[in-house]
PDB file of N, H, CA, C and O in Angstrom:
ATOM      1  N   MET A   1       0.844  -1.169   0.000  1.00  0.00           N
ATOM      2  CA  MET A   1       0.000   0.000   0.000  1.00  0.00           C
ATOM      3  C   MET A   1       0.889   1.231   0.000  1.00  0.00           C
ATOM      4  O   MET A   1       1.825   1.331   0.794  1.00  0.00           O
ATOM      5  N   LYS A   2       0.599   2.155  -0.881  1.00  0.00           N
ATOM      6  H   LYS A   2      -0.160   2.074  -1.526  1.00  0.00           H
ATOM      7  CA  LYS A   2       1.371   3.386  -0.947  1.00  0.00           C
ATOM      8  C   LYS A   2       0.952   4.329   0.165  1.00  0.00           C
ATOM      9  O   LYS A   2      -0.188   4.300   0.628  1.00  0.00           O
ATOM     10  N   ARG A   3       1.875   5.154   0.582  1.00  0.00           N
ATOM     11  H   ARG A   3       2.802   5.178   0.206  1.00  0.00           H
ATOM     12  CA  ARG A   3       1.572   6.179   1.564  1.00  0.00           C
ATOM     13  C   ARG A   3       1.754   7.532   0.895  1.00  0.00           C
ATOM     14  O   ARG A   3       2.635   7.719   0.056  1.00  0.00           O
ATOM     15  N   VAL A   4       0.910   8.458   1.282  1.00  0.00           N
ATOM     16  H   VAL A   4       0.194   8.306   1.963  1.00  0.00           H
ATOM     17  CA  VAL A   4       1.004   9.815   0.753  1.00  0.00           C
ATOM     18  C   VAL A   4       1.160  10.782   1.906  1.00  0.00           C
ATOM     19  O   VAL A   4       0.689  10.525   3.014  1.00  0.00           O
ATOM     20  N   ALA A   5       1.809  11.876   1.647  1.00  0.00           N
ATOM     21  H   ALA A   5       2.191  12.085   0.746  1.00  0.00           H
ATOM     22  CA  ALA A   5       1.989  12.902   2.668  1.00  0.00           C
ATOM     23  C   ALA A   5       0.917  13.958   2.486  1.00  0.00           C
ATOM     24  O   ALA A   5       0.782  14.540   1.409  1.00  0.00           O
ATOM     25  N   LEU A   6       0.164  14.200   3.528  1.00  0.00           N
ATOM     26  H   LEU A   6       0.274  13.727   4.403  1.00  0.00           H
ATOM     27  CA  LEU A   6      -0.869  15.233   3.512  1.00  0.00           C
ATOM     28  C   LEU A   6      -0.364  16.425   4.311  1.00  0.00           C
ATOM     29  O   LEU A   6      -0.041  16.311   5.493  1.00  0.00           O
ATOM     30  N   ILE A   7      -0.305  17.537   3.661  1.00  0.00           N
ATOM     31  H   ILE A   7      -0.568  17.629   2.701  1.00  0.00           H
ATOM     32  CA  ILE A   7       0.176  18.738   4.335  1.00  0.00           C
ATOM     33  C   ILE A   7      -1.033  19.551   4.764  1.00  0.00           C
ATOM     34  O   ILE A   7      -1.853  19.961   3.942  1.00  0.00           O
ATOM     35  N   LYS A   8      -1.125  19.772   6.051  1.00  0.00           N
ATOM     36  H   LYS A   8      -0.459  19.439   6.718  1.00  0.00           H
ATOM     37  CA  LYS A   8      -2.230  20.535   6.624  1.00  0.00           C
ATOM     38  C   LYS A   8      -1.663  21.759   7.324  1.00  0.00           C
ATOM     39  O   LYS A   8      -0.456  21.858   7.542  1.00  0.00           O
ATOM     40  N   SER A   9      -2.532  22.677   7.668  1.00  0.00           N
ATOM     41  H   SER A   9      -3.513  22.597   7.491  1.00  0.00           H
ATOM     42  CA  SER A   9      -2.071  23.903   8.318  1.00  0.00           C
ATOM     43  C   SER A   9      -1.457  23.639   9.691  1.00  0.00           C
ATOM     44  O   SER A   9      -0.621  24.414  10.154  1.00  0.00           O
ATOM     45  N   ASP A  10      -1.871  22.542  10.350  1.00  0.00           N
ATOM     46  H   ASP A  10      -2.550  21.912   9.974  1.00  0.00           H
ATOM     47  CA  ASP A  10      -1.349  22.247  11.684  1.00  0.00           C
ATOM     48  C   ASP A  10      -0.219  21.210  11.676  1.00  0.00           C
ATOM     49  O   ASP A  10       0.202  20.759  12.741  1.00  0.00           O
ATOM     50  N   GLY A  11       0.276  20.827  10.501  1.00  0.00           N
ATOM     51  H   GLY A  11      -0.066  21.194   9.636  1.00  0.00           H
ATOM     52  CA  GLY A  11       1.402  19.898  10.465  1.00  0.00           C
ATOM     53  C   GLY A  11       1.330  18.959   9.276  1.00  0.00           C
ATOM     54  O   GLY A  11       0.552  19.168   8.346  1.00  0.00           O
ATOM     55  N   LEU A  12       2.146  17.931   9.320  1.00  0.00           N
ATOM     56  H   LEU A  12       2.779  17.761  10.075  1.00  0.00           H
ATOM     57  CA  LEU A  12       2.260  16.970   8.244  1.00  0.00           C
ATOM     58  C   LEU A  12       1.766  15.615   8.737  1.00  0.00           C
ATOM     59  O   LEU A  12       2.234  15.114   9.759  1.00  0.00           O
ATOM     60  N   ASP A  13       0.825  15.025   8.016  1.00  0.00           N
ATOM     61  H   ASP A  13       0.444  15.432   7.186  1.00  0.00           H
ATOM     62  CA  ASP A  13       0.316  13.703   8.350  1.00  0.00           C
ATOM     63  C   ASP A  13       0.651  12.748   7.211  1.00  0.00           C
ATOM     64  O   ASP A  13       0.538  13.113   6.041  1.00  0.00           O
ATOM     65  N   ILE A  14       1.060  11.532   7.544  1.00  0.00           N
ATOM     66  H   ILE A  14       1.152  11.235   8.494  1.00  0.00           H
ATOM     67  CA  ILE A  14       1.292  10.506   6.534  1.00  0.00           C
ATOM     68  C   ILE A  14       0.237   9.433   6.745  1.00  0.00           C
ATOM     69  O   ILE A  14       0.173   8.782   7.788  1.00  0.00           O
ATOM     70  N   GLU A  15      -0.591   9.274   5.711  1.00  0.00           N
ATOM     71  H   GLU A  15      -0.539   9.803   4.864  1.00  0.00           H
ATOM     72  CA  GLU A  15      -1.696   8.326   5.783  1.00  0.00           C
ATOM     73  C   GLU A  15      -1.639   7.406   4.575  1.00  0.00           C
ATOM     74  O   GLU A  15      -1.073   7.768   3.543  1.00  0.00           O
ATOM     75  N   PRO A  16      -2.230   6.202   4.695  1.00  0.00           N
ATOM     76  CA  PRO A  16      -2.253   5.303   3.541  1.00  0.00           C
ATOM     77  C   PRO A  16      -3.144   5.859   2.437  1.00  0.00           C
ATOM     78  O   PRO A  16      -4.174   6.477   2.707  1.00  0.00           O
ATOM     79  N   PHE A  17      -2.733   5.629   1.182  1.00  0.00           N
ATOM     80  H   PHE A  17      -1.897   5.127   0.962  1.00  0.00           H
ATOM     81  CA  PHE A  17      -3.508   6.059   0.026  1.00  0.00           C
ATOM     82  C   PHE A  17      -4.465   4.944  -0.333  1.00  0.00           C
ATOM     83  O   PHE A  17      -4.042   3.851  -0.711  1.00  0.00           O
ATOM     84  N   ILE A  18      -5.745   5.213  -0.217  1.00  0.00           N
ATOM     85  H   ILE A  18      -6.089   6.101   0.090  1.00  0.00           H
ATOM     86  CA  ILE A  18      -6.771   4.220  -0.517  1.00  0.00           C
ATOM     87  C   ILE A  18      -7.492   4.657  -1.779  1.00  0.00           C
ATOM     88  O   ILE A  18      -8.233   5.640  -1.774  1.00  0.00           O
ATOM     89  N   LEU A  19      -7.269   3.918  -2.865  1.00  0.00           N
ATOM     90  H   LEU A  19      -6.668   3.119  -2.869  1.00  0.00           H
ATOM     91  CA  LEU A  19      -7.795   4.289  -4.171  1.00  0.00           C
ATOM     92  C   LEU A  19      -9.317   4.322  -4.190  1.00  0.00           C
ATOM     93  O   LEU A  19      -9.905   5.169  -4.863  1.00  0.00           O
ATOM     94  N   ASP A  20      -9.964   3.419  -3.466  1.00  0.00           N
ATOM     95  H   ASP A  20      -9.487   2.731  -2.919  1.00  0.00           H
ATOM     96  CA  ASP A  20     -11.420   3.353  -3.475  1.00  0.00           C
ATOM     97  C   ASP A  20     -12.073   4.647  -2.991  1.00  0.00           C
ATOM     98  O   ASP A  20     -13.217   4.928  -3.348  1.00  0.00           O
ATOM     99  N   GLU A  21     -11.374   5.426  -2.194  1.00  0.00           N
ATOM    100  H   GLU A  21     -10.444   5.197  -1.904  1.00  0.00           H
ATOM    101  CA  GLU A  21     -11.935   6.684  -1.721  1.00  0.00           C
ATOM    102  C   GLU A  21     -12.045   7.714  -2.843  1.00  0.00           C
ATOM    103  O   GLU A  21     -12.811   8.672  -2.736  1.00  0.00           O
ATOM    104  N   PHE A  22     -11.285   7.519  -3.913  1.00  0.00           N
ATOM    105  H   PHE A  22     -10.663   6.741  -4.000  1.00  0.00           H
ATOM    106  CA  PHE A  22     -11.284   8.471  -5.015  1.00  0.00           C
ATOM    107  C   PHE A  22     -12.131   8.016  -6.199  1.00  0.00           C
ATOM    108  O   PHE A  22     -12.263   8.746  -7.181  1.00  0.00           O
ATOM    109  N   ILE A  23     -12.701   6.825  -6.116  1.00  0.00           N
ATOM    110  H   ILE A  23     -12.593   6.232  -5.318  1.00  0.00           H
ATOM    111  CA  ILE A  23     -13.563   6.315  -7.179  1.00  0.00           C
ATOM    112  C   ILE A  23     -15.000   6.640  -6.810  1.00  0.00           C
ATOM    113  O   ILE A  23     -15.494   6.222  -5.763  1.00  0.00           O
ATOM    114  N   LYS A  24     -15.669   7.394  -7.684  1.00  0.00           N
ATOM    115  H   LYS A  24     -15.268   7.733  -8.535  1.00  0.00           H
ATOM    116  CA  LYS A  24     -17.018   7.850  -7.380  1.00  0.00           C
ATOM    117  C   LYS A  24     -18.017   6.705  -7.374  1.00  0.00           C
ATOM    118  O   LYS A  24     -18.679   6.463  -6.365  1.00  0.00           O
ATOM    119  N   ASP A  25     -18.129   6.007  -8.482  1.00  0.00           N
ATOM    120  H   ASP A  25     -17.591   6.204  -9.302  1.00  0.00           H
ATOM    121  CA  ASP A  25     -19.141   4.966  -8.606  1.00  0.00           C
ATOM    122  C   ASP A  25     -18.475   3.650  -8.947  1.00  0.00           C
ATOM    123  O   ASP A  25     -18.146   3.396 -10.106  1.00  0.00           O
ATOM    124  N   LYS A  26     -18.277   2.817  -7.948  1.00  0.00           N
ATOM    125  H   LYS A  26     -18.545   3.023  -7.007  1.00  0.00           H
ATOM    126  CA  LYS A  26     -17.574   1.558  -8.162  1.00  0.00           C
ATOM    127  C   LYS A  26     -18.449   0.542  -8.895  1.00  0.00           C
ATOM    128  O   LYS A  26     -17.944  -0.271  -9.670  1.00  0.00           O
ATOM    129  N   ALA A  27     -19.751   0.588  -8.653  1.00  0.00           N
ATOM    130  H   ALA A  27     -20.162   1.248  -8.023  1.00  0.00           H
ATOM    131  CA  ALA A  27     -20.662  -0.349  -9.296  1.00  0.00           C
ATOM    132  C   ALA A  27     -21.011   0.166 -10.689  1.00  0.00           C
ATOM    133  O   ALA A  27     -21.932   0.965 -10.858  1.00  0.00           O
ATOM    134  N   MET A  28     -20.269  -0.300 -11.671  1.00  0.00           N
ATOM    135  H   MET A  28     -19.520  -0.949 -11.534  1.00  0.00           H
ATOM    136  CA  MET A  28     -20.490   0.139 -13.044  1.00  0.00           C
ATOM    137  C   MET A  28     -21.440  -0.832 -13.726  1.00  0.00           C
ATOM    138  O   MET A  28     -21.429  -2.031 -13.451  1.00  0.00           O
ATOM    139  N   GLY A  29     -22.250  -0.301 -14.609  1.00  0.00           N
ATOM    140  H   GLY A  29     -22.259   0.673 -14.833  1.00  0.00           H
ATOM    141  CA  GLY A  29     -23.166  -1.145 -15.354  1.00  0.00           C
ATOM    142  C   GLY A  29     -22.454  -1.857 -16.482  1.00  0.00           C
ATOM    143  O   GLY A  29     -21.249  -1.702 -16.677  1.00  0.00           O
ATOM    144  N   LYS A  30     -23.207  -2.628 -17.209  1.00  0.00           N
ATOM    145  H   LYS A  30     -24.186  -2.755 -17.051  1.00  0.00           H
ATOM    146  CA  LYS A  30     -22.640  -3.354 -18.338  1.00  0.00           C
ATOM    147  C   LYS A  30     -22.479  -2.424 -19.531  1.00  0.00           C
ATOM    148  O   LYS A  30     -23.187  -1.425 -19.659  1.00  0.00           O
ATOM    149  N   VAL A  31     -21.558  -2.762 -20.380  1.00  0.00           N
ATOM    150  H   VAL A  31     -20.983  -3.573 -20.276  1.00  0.00           H
ATOM    151  CA  VAL A  31     -21.283  -1.990 -21.589  1.00  0.00           C
ATOM    152  C   VAL A  31     -22.145  -2.549 -22.715  1.00  0.00           C
ATOM    153  O   VAL A  31     -22.242  -3.764 -22.886  1.00  0.00           O
ATOM    154  N   SER A  32     -22.769  -1.660 -23.482  1.00  0.00           N
ATOM    155  H   SER A  32     -22.691  -0.673 -23.344  1.00  0.00           H
ATOM    156  CA  SER A  32     -23.610  -2.104 -24.589  1.00  0.00           C
ATOM    157  C   SER A  32     -22.857  -1.993 -25.913  1.00  0.00           C
ATOM    158  O   SER A  32     -21.858  -1.282 -26.021  1.00  0.00           O
ATOM    159  N   LYS A  33     -23.358  -2.708 -26.907  1.00  0.00           N
ATOM    160  H   LYS A  33     -24.169  -3.286 -26.819  1.00  0.00           H
ATOM    161  CA  LYS A  33     -22.758  -2.654 -28.241  1.00  0.00           C
ATOM    162  C   LYS A  33     -22.883  -1.241 -28.814  1.00  0.00           C
ATOM    163  O   LYS A  33     -21.995  -0.767 -29.522  1.00  0.00           O
ATOM    164  N   LYS A  34     -23.974  -0.588 -28.503  1.00  0.00           N
ATOM    165  H   LYS A  34     -24.696  -0.972 -27.927  1.00  0.00           H
ATOM    166  CA  LYS A  34     -24.206   0.776 -28.998  1.00  0.00           C
ATOM    167  C   LYS A  34     -23.129   1.730 -28.474  1.00  0.00           C
ATOM    168  O   LYS A  34     -22.629   2.573 -29.219  1.00  0.00           O
ATOM    169  N   GLU A  35     -22.772   1.595 -27.188  1.00  0.00           N
ATOM    170  H   GLU A  35     -23.178   0.909 -26.583  1.00  0.00           H
ATOM    171  CA  GLU A  35     -21.730   2.436 -26.605  1.00  0.00           C
ATOM    172  C   GLU A  35     -20.367   2.155 -27.244  1.00  0.00           C
ATOM    173  O   GLU A  35     -19.595   3.080 -27.495  1.00  0.00           O
ATOM    174  N   ILE A  36     -20.079   0.889 -27.503  1.00  0.00           N
ATOM    175  H   ILE A  36     -20.707   0.138 -27.299  1.00  0.00           H
ATOM    176  CA  ILE A  36     -18.807   0.521 -28.117  1.00  0.00           C
ATOM    177  C   ILE A  36     -18.721   1.084 -29.534  1.00  0.00           C
ATOM    178  O   ILE A  36     -17.685   1.616 -29.931  1.00  0.00           O
ATOM    179  N   LYS A  37     -19.809   0.968 -30.295  1.00  0.00           N
ATOM    180  H   LYS A  37     -20.651   0.536 -29.973  1.00  0.00           H
ATOM    181  CA  LYS A  37     -19.823   1.499 -31.661  1.00  0.00           C
ATOM    182  C   LYS A  37     -19.667   3.015 -31.667  1.00  0.00           C
ATOM    183  O   LYS A  37     -18.956   3.570 -32.506  1.00  0.00           O
ATOM    184  N   LYS A  38     -20.334   3.682 -30.727  1.00  0.00           N
ATOM    185  H   LYS A  38     -20.911   3.231 -30.046  1.00  0.00           H
ATOM    186  CA  LYS A  38     -20.245   5.143 -30.646  1.00  0.00           C
ATOM    187  C   LYS A  38     -18.812   5.573 -30.332  1.00  0.00           C
ATOM    188  O   LYS A  38     -18.295   6.505 -30.948  1.00  0.00           O
ATOM    189  N   LEU A  39     -18.175   4.903 -29.383  1.00  0.00           N
ATOM    190  H   LEU A  39     -18.595   4.146 -28.883  1.00  0.00           H
ATOM    191  CA  LEU A  39     -16.793   5.230 -29.028  1.00  0.00           C
ATOM    192  C   LEU A  39     -15.845   4.962 -30.194  1.00  0.00           C
ATOM    193  O   LEU A  39     -14.945   5.761 -30.456  1.00  0.00           O
ATOM    194  N   ALA A  40     -16.040   3.837 -30.901  1.00  0.00           N
ATOM    195  H   ALA A  40     -16.770   3.188 -30.688  1.00  0.00           H
ATOM    196  CA  ALA A  40     -15.190   3.523 -32.054  1.00  0.00           C
ATOM    197  C   ALA A  40     -15.344   4.586 -33.138  1.00  0.00           C
ATOM    198  O   ALA A  40     -14.361   4.972 -33.772  1.00  0.00           O
ATOM    199  N   ASP A  41     -16.568   5.059 -33.354  1.00  0.00           N
ATOM    200  H   ASP A  41     -17.366   4.745 -32.839  1.00  0.00           H
ATOM    201  CA  ASP A  41     -16.794   6.121 -34.340  1.00  0.00           C
ATOM    202  C   ASP A  41     -16.102   7.416 -33.923  1.00  0.00           C
ATOM    203  O   ASP A  41     -15.499   8.097 -34.754  1.00  0.00           O
ATOM    204  N   GLU A  42     -16.188   7.754 -32.641  1.00  0.00           N
ATOM    205  H   GLU A  42     -16.677   7.201 -31.966  1.00  0.00           H
ATOM    206  CA  GLU A  42     -15.544   8.972 -32.137  1.00  0.00           C
ATOM    207  C   GLU A  42     -14.028   8.901 -32.291  1.00  0.00           C
ATOM    208  O   GLU A  42     -13.378   9.913 -32.552  1.00  0.00           O
ATOM    209  N   LEU A  43     -13.468   7.702 -32.127  1.00  0.00           N
ATOM    210  H   LEU A  43     -13.997   6.880 -31.915  1.00  0.00           H
ATOM    211  CA  LEU A  43     -12.018   7.521 -32.234  1.00  0.00           C
ATOM    212  C   LEU A  43     -11.560   7.258 -33.670  1.00  0.00           C
ATOM    213  O   LEU A  43     -10.363   7.174 -33.944  1.00  0.00           O
ATOM    214  N   GLY A  44     -12.523   7.129 -34.576  1.00  0.00           N
ATOM    215  H   GLY A  44     -13.495   7.197 -34.353  1.00  0.00           H
ATOM    216  CA  GLY A  44     -12.186   6.873 -35.969  1.00  0.00           C
ATOM    217  C   GLY A  44     -11.683   5.468 -36.220  1.00  0.00           C
ATOM    218  O   GLY A  44     -10.866   5.254 -37.116  1.00  0.00           O
ATOM    219  N   LEU A  45     -12.160   4.503 -35.439  1.00  0.00           N
ATOM    220  H   LEU A  45     -12.824   4.677 -34.712  1.00  0.00           H
ATOM    221  CA  LEU A  45     -11.721   3.114 -35.573  1.00  0.00           C
ATOM    222  C   LEU A  45     -12.696   2.317 -36.438  1.00  0.00           C
ATOM    223  O   LEU A  45     -13.907   2.531 -36.387  1.00  0.00           O
ATOM    224  N   ASP A  46     -12.151   1.395 -37.229  1.00  0.00           N
ATOM    225  H   ASP A  46     -11.167   1.220 -37.270  1.00  0.00           H
ATOM    226  CA  ASP A  46     -12.983   0.489 -38.016  1.00  0.00           C
ATOM    227  C   ASP A  46     -13.401  -0.684 -37.140  1.00  0.00           C
ATOM    228  O   ASP A  46     -12.643  -1.121 -36.275  1.00  0.00           O
ATOM    229  N   TYR A  47     -14.602  -1.188 -37.366  1.00  0.00           N
ATOM    230  H   TYR A  47     -15.218  -0.833 -38.069  1.00  0.00           H
ATOM    231  CA  TYR A  47     -15.090  -2.325 -36.587  1.00  0.00           C
ATOM    232  C   TYR A  47     -16.106  -3.109 -37.399  1.00  0.00           C
ATOM    233  O   TYR A  47     -16.678  -2.610 -38.369  1.00  0.00           O
ATOM    234  N   ASP A  48     -16.315  -4.345 -36.981  1.00  0.00           N
ATOM    235  H   ASP A  48     -15.851  -4.751 -36.193  1.00  0.00           H
ATOM    236  CA  ASP A  48     -17.385  -5.174 -37.532  1.00  0.00           C
ATOM    237  C   ASP A  48     -18.152  -5.770 -36.360  1.00  0.00           C
ATOM    238  O   ASP A  48     -17.761  -5.596 -35.206  1.00  0.00           O
ATOM    239  N   SER A  49     -19.226  -6.463 -36.647  1.00  0.00           N
ATOM    240  H   SER A  49     -19.544  -6.605 -37.585  1.00  0.00           H
ATOM    241  CA  SER A  49     -20.081  -6.977 -35.561  1.00  0.00           C
ATOM    242  C   SER A  49     -19.339  -7.989 -34.687  1.00  0.00           C
ATOM    243  O   SER A  49     -19.592  -8.076 -33.486  1.00  0.00           O
ATOM    244  N   LYS A  50     -18.420  -8.757 -35.290  1.00  0.00           N
ATOM    245  H   LYS A  50     -18.214  -8.687 -36.266  1.00  0.00           H
ATOM    246  CA  LYS A  50     -17.674  -9.756 -34.528  1.00  0.00           C
ATOM    247  C   LYS A  50     -16.752  -9.089 -33.509  1.00  0.00           C
ATOM    248  O   LYS A  50     -16.668  -9.523 -32.360  1.00  0.00           O
ATOM    249  N   SER A  51     -16.060  -8.029 -33.937  1.00  0.00           N
ATOM    250  H   SER A  51     -16.128  -7.676 -34.870  1.00  0.00           H
ATOM    251  CA  SER A  51     -15.140  -7.351 -33.013  1.00  0.00           C
ATOM    252  C   SER A  51     -15.901  -6.601 -31.921  1.00  0.00           C
ATOM    253  O   SER A  51     -15.428  -6.511 -30.788  1.00  0.00           O
ATOM    254  N   VAL A  52     -17.073  -6.064 -32.254  1.00  0.00           N
ATOM    255  H   VAL A  52     -17.456  -6.137 -33.174  1.00  0.00           H
ATOM    256  CA  VAL A  52     -17.888  -5.373 -31.246  1.00  0.00           C
ATOM    257  C   VAL A  52     -18.383  -6.372 -30.199  1.00  0.00           C
ATOM    258  O   VAL A  52     -18.363  -6.079 -29.004  1.00  0.00           O
ATOM    259  N   SER A  53     -18.824  -7.544 -30.642  1.00  0.00           N
ATOM    260  H   SER A  53     -18.840  -7.782 -31.614  1.00  0.00           H
ATOM    261  CA  SER A  53     -19.295  -8.576 -29.707  1.00  0.00           C
ATOM    262  C   SER A  53     -18.173  -9.045 -28.789  1.00  0.00           C
ATOM    263  O   SER A  53     -18.380  -9.220 -27.588  1.00  0.00           O
ATOM    264  N   PHE A  54     -16.978  -9.249 -29.357  1.00  0.00           N
ATOM    265  H   PHE A  54     -16.810  -9.107 -30.333  1.00  0.00           H
ATOM    266  CA  PHE A  54     -15.837  -9.682 -28.565  1.00  0.00           C
ATOM    267  C   PHE A  54     -15.458  -8.617 -27.536  1.00  0.00           C
ATOM    268  O   PHE A  54     -15.204  -8.933 -26.373  1.00  0.00           O
ATOM    269  N   THR A  55     -15.422  -7.368 -27.963  1.00  0.00           N
ATOM    270  H   THR A  55     -15.628  -7.112 -28.907  1.00  0.00           H
ATOM    271  CA  THR A  55     -15.079  -6.265 -27.063  1.00  0.00           C
ATOM    272  C   THR A  55     -16.085  -6.158 -25.925  1.00  0.00           C
ATOM    273  O   THR A  55     -15.708  -5.928 -24.776  1.00  0.00           O
ATOM    274  N   LYS A  56     -17.361  -6.326 -26.244  1.00  0.00           N
ATOM    275  H   LYS A  56     -17.667  -6.513 -27.177  1.00  0.00           H
ATOM    276  CA  LYS A  56     -18.405  -6.260 -25.220  1.00  0.00           C
ATOM    277  C   LYS A  56     -18.206  -7.361 -24.173  1.00  0.00           C
ATOM    278  O   LYS A  56     -18.311  -7.109 -22.973  1.00  0.00           O
ATOM    279  N   LYS A  57     -17.922  -8.566 -24.629  1.00  0.00           N
ATOM    280  H   LYS A  57     -17.837  -8.771 -25.604  1.00  0.00           H
ATOM    281  CA  LYS A  57     -17.715  -9.682 -23.692  1.00  0.00           C
ATOM    282  C   LYS A  57     -16.511  -9.442 -22.791  1.00  0.00           C
ATOM    283  O   LYS A  57     -16.573  -9.672 -21.583  1.00  0.00           O
ATOM    284  N   ILE A  58     -15.416  -8.978 -23.386  1.00  0.00           N
ATOM    285  H   ILE A  58     -15.365  -8.791 -24.367  1.00  0.00           H
ATOM    286  CA  ILE A  58     -14.198  -8.727 -22.609  1.00  0.00           C
ATOM    287  C   ILE A  58     -14.426  -7.628 -21.577  1.00  0.00           C
ATOM    288  O   ILE A  58     -14.081  -7.797 -20.407  1.00  0.00           O
ATOM    289  N   LEU A  59     -15.003  -6.506 -21.997  1.00  0.00           N
ATOM    290  H   LEU A  59     -15.283  -6.369 -22.947  1.00  0.00           H
ATOM    291  CA  LEU A  59     -15.217  -5.385 -21.076  1.00  0.00           C
ATOM    292  C   LEU A  59     -16.173  -5.755 -19.944  1.00  0.00           C
ATOM    293  O   LEU A  59     -15.925  -5.410 -18.789  1.00  0.00           O
ATOM    294  N   ASN A  60     -17.255  -6.449 -20.263  1.00  0.00           N
ATOM    295  H   ASN A  60     -17.456  -6.730 -21.202  1.00  0.00           H
ATOM    296  CA  ASN A  60     -18.211  -6.831 -19.220  1.00  0.00           C
ATOM    297  C   ASN A  60     -17.601  -7.823 -18.236  1.00  0.00           C
ATOM    298  O   ASN A  60     -17.876  -7.754 -17.038  1.00  0.00           O
ATOM    299  N   ALA A  61     -16.775  -8.748 -18.731  1.00  0.00           N
ATOM    300  H   ALA A  61     -16.552  -8.805 -19.704  1.00  0.00           H
ATOM    301  CA  ALA A  61     -16.096  -9.692 -17.830  1.00  0.00           C
ATOM    302  C   ALA A  61     -15.128  -8.948 -16.923  1.00  0.00           C
ATOM    303  O   ALA A  61     -15.035  -9.247 -15.732  1.00  0.00           O
ATOM    304  N   TYR A  62     -14.411  -7.986 -17.476  1.00  0.00           N
ATOM    305  H   TYR A  62     -14.487  -7.743 -18.443  1.00  0.00           H
ATOM    306  CA  TYR A  62     -13.468  -7.197 -16.676  1.00  0.00           C
ATOM    307  C   TYR A  62     -14.188  -6.368 -15.620  1.00  0.00           C
ATOM    308  O   TYR A  62     -13.766  -6.330 -14.464  1.00  0.00           O
ATOM    309  N   LEU A  63     -15.270  -5.706 -16.010  1.00  0.00           N
ATOM    310  H   LEU A  63     -15.614  -5.736 -16.949  1.00  0.00           H
ATOM    311  CA  LEU A  63     -16.034  -4.898 -15.057  1.00  0.00           C
ATOM    312  C   LEU A  63     -16.633  -5.749 -13.940  1.00  0.00           C
ATOM    313  O   LEU A  63     -16.705  -5.316 -12.790  1.00  0.00           O
ATOM    314  N   GLU A  64     -17.061  -6.959 -14.286  1.00  0.00           N
ATOM    315  H   GLU A  64     -17.003  -7.311 -15.220  1.00  0.00           H
ATOM    316  CA  GLU A  64     -17.601  -7.869 -13.274  1.00  0.00           C
ATOM    317  C   GLU A  64     -16.511  -8.317 -12.310  1.00  0.00           C
ATOM    318  O   GLU A  64     -16.755  -8.467 -11.112  1.00  0.00           O
ATOM    319  N   LYS A  65     -15.321  -8.527 -12.831  1.00  0.00           N
ATOM    320  H   LYS A  65     -15.124  -8.405 -13.804  1.00  0.00           H
ATOM    321  CA  LYS A  65     -14.195  -8.986 -12.005  1.00  0.00           C
ATOM    322  C   LYS A  65     -13.775  -7.925 -10.999  1.00  0.00           C
ATOM    323  O   LYS A  65     -13.478  -8.256  -9.851  1.00  0.00           O
ATOM    324  N   ILE A  66     -13.742  -6.640 -11.406  1.00  0.00           N
ATOM    325  H   ILE A  66     -13.983  -6.371 -12.338  1.00  0.00           H
ATOM    326  CA  ILE A  66     -13.267  -5.584 -10.502  1.00  0.00           C
ATOM    327  C   ILE A  66     -14.362  -5.103  -9.555  1.00  0.00           C
ATOM    328  O   ILE A  66     -14.074  -4.348  -8.626  1.00  0.00           O
ATOM    329  N   SER A  67     -15.589  -5.514  -9.764  1.00  0.00           N
ATOM    330  H   SER A  67     -15.823  -6.128 -10.518  1.00  0.00           H
ATOM    331  CA  SER A  67     -16.683  -5.078  -8.872  1.00  0.00           C
ATOM    332  C   SER A  67     -16.725  -5.871  -7.606  1.00  0.00           C
ATOM    333  O   SER A  67     -17.581  -5.630  -6.755  1.00  0.00           O
TER     334      SER A  67
END
């Protein structure tokens, strides 16, 4: 666990850095094909239905794992 130095007006405190305190919404929903296609279009990436389906499966499995 990393430690960070917090500088306050009354002195210096060293406390553990807890990443979860900085994540707003840990419970993320599933990713849809529509969202993946929209992002690919915004980034100028080429895609087909097979790659969109694969990406959706990978992202949803990853999001489920970190939840």
